[in-house]
C-alpha positions as CSV (number, residue, x, y, z in Angstrom):
1,X,-36.6,76.5,21.2
2,X,-35.8,73.9,23.3
3,X,-38.7,70.7,24.3
4,X,-40.6,71.0,27.1
5,X,-39.6,67.2,28.1
6,X,-36.3,65.4,26.6
7,X,-35.8,62.3,25.9
8,X,-33.3,59.5,26.7
9,X,-32.0,59.7,23.3
10,X,-32.5,63.7,23.2
11,X,-30.0,63.2,26.3
12,X,-27.7,61.0,24.8
13,X,-27.3,63.4,21.4
14,X,-26.7,66.6,23.9
15,X,-24.1,65.1,26.0
16,X,-21.7,65.3,23.2
17,X,-23.1,69.1,22.2
18,X,-22.3,72.6,23.6
19,X,-25.5,74.2,23.2
20,X,-26.0,77.8,23.2
21,X,-29.3,79.5,24.0
22,X,-30.2,82.8,24.4
23,X,-32.0,84.7,27.4
24,X,-35.6,83.9,26.3
25,X,-34.7,79.8,25.9
26,X,-34.3,79.7,21.6
27,X,-31.6,77.3,20.8
28,X,-28.9,79.4,19.1
29,X,-26.2,76.7,17.6
30,X,-25.1,73.1,18.2
31,X,-21.2,72.6,17.9
32,X,-20.7,69.0,18.0
33,X,-17.7,68.0,20.2
34,X,-16.3,65.1,20.0
35,X,-16.1,63.2,23.8
36,X,-12.6,61.5,23.1
37,X,-9.3,63.6,21.9
38,X,-8.3,62.1,18.3
39,X,-4.5,60.5,19.1
40,X,-3.9,60.7,15.2
41,X,-4.4,63.5,12.4
42,X,-6.0,61.4,10.0
43,X,-7.2,57.6,9.2
44,X,-4.1,55.1,7.7
45,X,-3.9,54.8,4.3
46,X,-4.4,51.1,2.6
47,X,-0.5,51.4,2.0
48,X,0.2,52.4,5.5
49,X,-1.6,50.2,7.1
50,X,-0.5,47.4,5.0
51,X,2.9,48.6,5.9
52,X,2.7,49.6,9.7
53,X,0.4,45.6,9.6
54,X,3.7,43.9,7.8
55,X,5.4,45.8,11.0
56,X,3.8,44.1,13.8
57,X,3.8,41.3,12.1
58,X,7.5,41.0,12.4
59,X,7.5,41.7,16.0
60,X,4.6,39.1,16.5
61,X,6.9,36.5,16.9
62,X,8.8,36.7,20.5
63,X,12.2,35.3,18.8
64,X,12.3,38.1,16.6
65,X,11.2,40.4,19.6
66,X,14.4,39.3,21.6
67,X,16.7,39.4,18.4
68,X,15.8,42.6,17.7
69,X,16.5,43.7,21.5
70,X,19.8,42.0,21.4
71,X,20.7,44.1,18.3
72,X,19.2,47.4,19.5
73,X,20.9,47.2,22.7
74,X,24.4,46.1,21.1
75,X,23.6,49.0,18.2
76,X,25.4,46.4,16.1
77,X,25.6,42.6,16.0
78,X,26.8,40.0,13.7
79,X,24.5,37.6,13.0
80,X,27.1,34.7,14.2
81,X,26.9,36.5,18.1
82,X,22.7,35.8,17.8
83,X,23.3,31.5,17.9
84,X,24.1,31.7,21.8
85,X,21.9,34.3,23.5
86,X,18.8,33.0,20.8
87,X,19.5,29.2,21.1
88,X,18.7,29.0,17.9
89,X,20.0,27.4,14.6
90,X,22.0,29.5,11.7
91,X,19.2,28.8,9.5
92,X,16.5,30.0,11.8
93,X,18.1,33.4,12.8
94,X,18.8,34.0,8.8
95,X,15.1,33.6,8.8
96,X,14.0,35.8,11.9
97,X,16.8,38.9,10.7
98,X,14.9,38.7,7.0
99,X,11.5,39.1,8.1
100,X,12.8,41.9,10.7
101,X,14.9,43.7,7.4
102,X,12.1,43.3,5.1
103,X,9.3,45.0,7.8
104,X,12.5,48.0,7.5
105,X,13.5,47.5,11.4
106,X,17.1,46.5,10.3
107,X,19.8,46.8,8.1
108,X,22.4,44.4,7.9
109,X,26.0,44.9,6.5
110,X,27.7,41.6,4.9
111,X,31.0,40.8,6.3
112,X,33.2,37.6,4.7
113,X,30.4,35.1,5.2
114,X,28.6,36.8,8.2
115,X,25.9,39.5,8.5
116,X,26.0,42.9,10.9
117,X,23.0,43.7,11.7
118,X,21.9,47.4,13.4
119,X,18.7,48.8,13.6
120,X,17.4,50.8,10.6
121,X,18.1,54.7,11.3
122,X,14.9,55.8,10.4
123,X,12.7,53.1,12.8
124,X,15.2,53.8,15.8
125,X,12.4,55.9,18.0
126,X,9.4,52.9,16.6
127,X,12.0,50.3,17.8
128,X,12.8,52.1,21.2
129,X,8.9,51.8,22.0
130,X,7.9,49.3,21.0
131,X,10.6,47.3,23.2
132,X,10.1,49.7,25.7
133,X,6.5,49.6,26.2
134,X,6.5,45.8,27.3
């Protein structure tokens, strides 16, 4: 049976439940519903959380974000072609490409003394979304 008076707590709780009451005013069942829809099927595992954190850490530097956008826009880009647009030295470029590669965002192919970089095909959708969200 429903109470004659509802307290603030009752109202708060009932706000997130669907209640069915029969004609005599008896409580038939209560089904809890979420106030907000879930946007993931399940929480991340520890391994998935660490991998995602590593990816976002790689994107936490403006130079790496610009570097990634240059590679994504070109499809494939030589390390030598990154020096001028980034206004950074070769060792600095190597440091940043290494971090992006370790995060699985780009892959490199050594040709002579230069490495040619491209977006990792399996991460292309993620890279597109990350660069489009600005």
